[in-house]
N, C-alpha and C positions, 0 to 999 in steps of 0.2 A: 429760967424756965423752971418753973415749977415741975416738978415730976407728974402730977394729973396735967398740965393744960394741955390746949389741942398745939398740936406743931406739924408740918409739913416739911417733910425731907425730901430734897432731890438727893436722887441716889445712883450715881453713874460710874461705870465700868470705865474707864479710859486707857489709852497709850502712853507713855512718859510723856511724848511731844501734844498729847492732849485732843488724840481722835478717839471717836466712840466707834466706830465703823468704818472700813475699808469704802472707797469711793463705791463700790459694788454692793455695799450695805451687808457685807459679811462680817463673821465674827470671829472665823474658824483662829484667830489669835488668841483668845478669850483664854486656852490651854497653856500652863507654864512647867515649864521642868525644872525651873530656878529651884532654889535651896541656900537658905539665908540662914545660919547656924546661930545667929543671937534673934532669930522670930520668934514669935511666938505661935503656937499651934492653931487654928483656926478653931473658931468655939464651935457648939455644936449649932449647923446651922438651921435646924427643925424647931430647937428650942428660941433661936433668936428672931424667926418666922413668926412664931405666936404671938410677939408683942406689934406687929403688924396688922389696924384695922383695917386698912383699905390702900389699895394702888390706884395708882390714877397714872394714864400713857398716852401717848399721842398713837392716833393711827397707824403709823408706820411701826412704831416699836413694838405694838400690839399685833401688825401681820407678821413681823420678823419676829414674835413668842409663837405664835400659832404654828409658825411653819419649824420653826425648833421644836416644838411640843411633839412634835409627830417622830423624833428619832429622841430625845429627851426628857420626854413629859412634859406638862404644863407648869411651869415654875414658880405658879403666883397660887399655886392651890384652889382652896376651897376661899378663899378672903377678897369681899367685894372687889372688883375691879372696874372702874369708871374709866372707858377709852374716850378722847376727845379726838371728836371728828363731824365734818360735817356730810362725810360720805355716809352712804348705806352699807354698810360690812354685815359681815356673817356673823352670829352670834353664835359660837358651839359650848355655851357652857352655861349654867343659869346664875352663876356670880358675874357674870360680865354683864355691865349697862353703857350704852351709847349715851353720849352728852354732849352737845352743839351750842350751848348758850355762853353766858356772859359768866367768865370763869370767877369774879368775885362772887355774883349771886351762887354761884356752886359750892364754893367757899363757905358764906356764910349760912345759906339756906340748906342745904344738903349734907356737908360734909361734918361742919361744927358741933348740929345739931347730936348727932351721932356715933362719931369716932373723935379718936385723940392721938394716935398715930398713924397719919396717913402719909404715904412714901409715894414720891410722883419717881418714877419708874425708868423716865424716856419719854422722845427722844430730845434731841438738840432746841426745836421749835417750840416745845412745849416748855421746857427748864428757862427759856429766853421770854417766855410769855409770865410764868409766876414770877418771877426774879422782876421784869421789868415792872409788873403790878403791885409789887410790893406783897405779893400771897405766902413766899416760901419762909420757912425760922430757920432751915441749916438746909447746910451742903454735906452730902459724904462722898466723896471722890476715891475710889478705889484707882490705883495707877499699879497696871499691871509691867514686869521687866520687856519692855519692849518698844521701839521706836517705828511707827510705823511711817513717817516722813509726808505721807499725805494720806485722805480720807474725809470723814463727817467730823468736824468741831463739835466737841462738847460745849463751847461758851462759842457762839457764833453772833458779834454786832449785838451784843447784851448794848441799851440805849443811853445807860448811866454808868458813872464810878459805883462800885457797892464797895462799902467796906465790909468786911468781917473780921470775927476774932475766932482765933483757933482753939480748939476747945479740945482735940486728940487728935493724936498722930499714934496710927499702931501699926507697925513693921513683920507681916507672918513669914513662919519657915520656907512656905514656898514661892518668897520674891516679892509678893503683893505689898504695899504701901497704903495705908487707907486714911485720909484726911479728915475730918470732921471741922466744921467752919458752922459757927452759928453768924446769921444775916444781923447785920445792925441795920434795923429798920429807919427809913430816912423820912 
């Protein structure tokens, strides 16, 4: 894919066994004290975030992010954020927009004309919809060094087989491993 081409990246943090949250939606396990000597230091997150033009997230992810922002601040900064929902949710930031229409239309008419690097930040239902509709271009899964045993799965009942091409694997000093796959379009 060309450097300047439009791209939708699904990004998710999960446990080794593939859960993105506990059954009660808690993510307190995101903190890690692990140390991997051969890992690399995490890049400057603020510089990296400047490369993202727009975020997309489902309503449950948005509600969790709003709750977490009370303690940690809004993680998505001033970057345009589109929340997918049919519900009437409170909007507390001017860069947040609610969308409840056709996802293909969202991508073709709203995202492609304005943005190049769009990140889908969750959750499982939104990820499933974008994969099933063949709208996502890559998946970046950051795996934390923990097995939860139960919770909300990252990939839940995807409708069809999807072939992937490994683009990159990065192991960090804090024990996180990031897998980056290109989704082979069908």
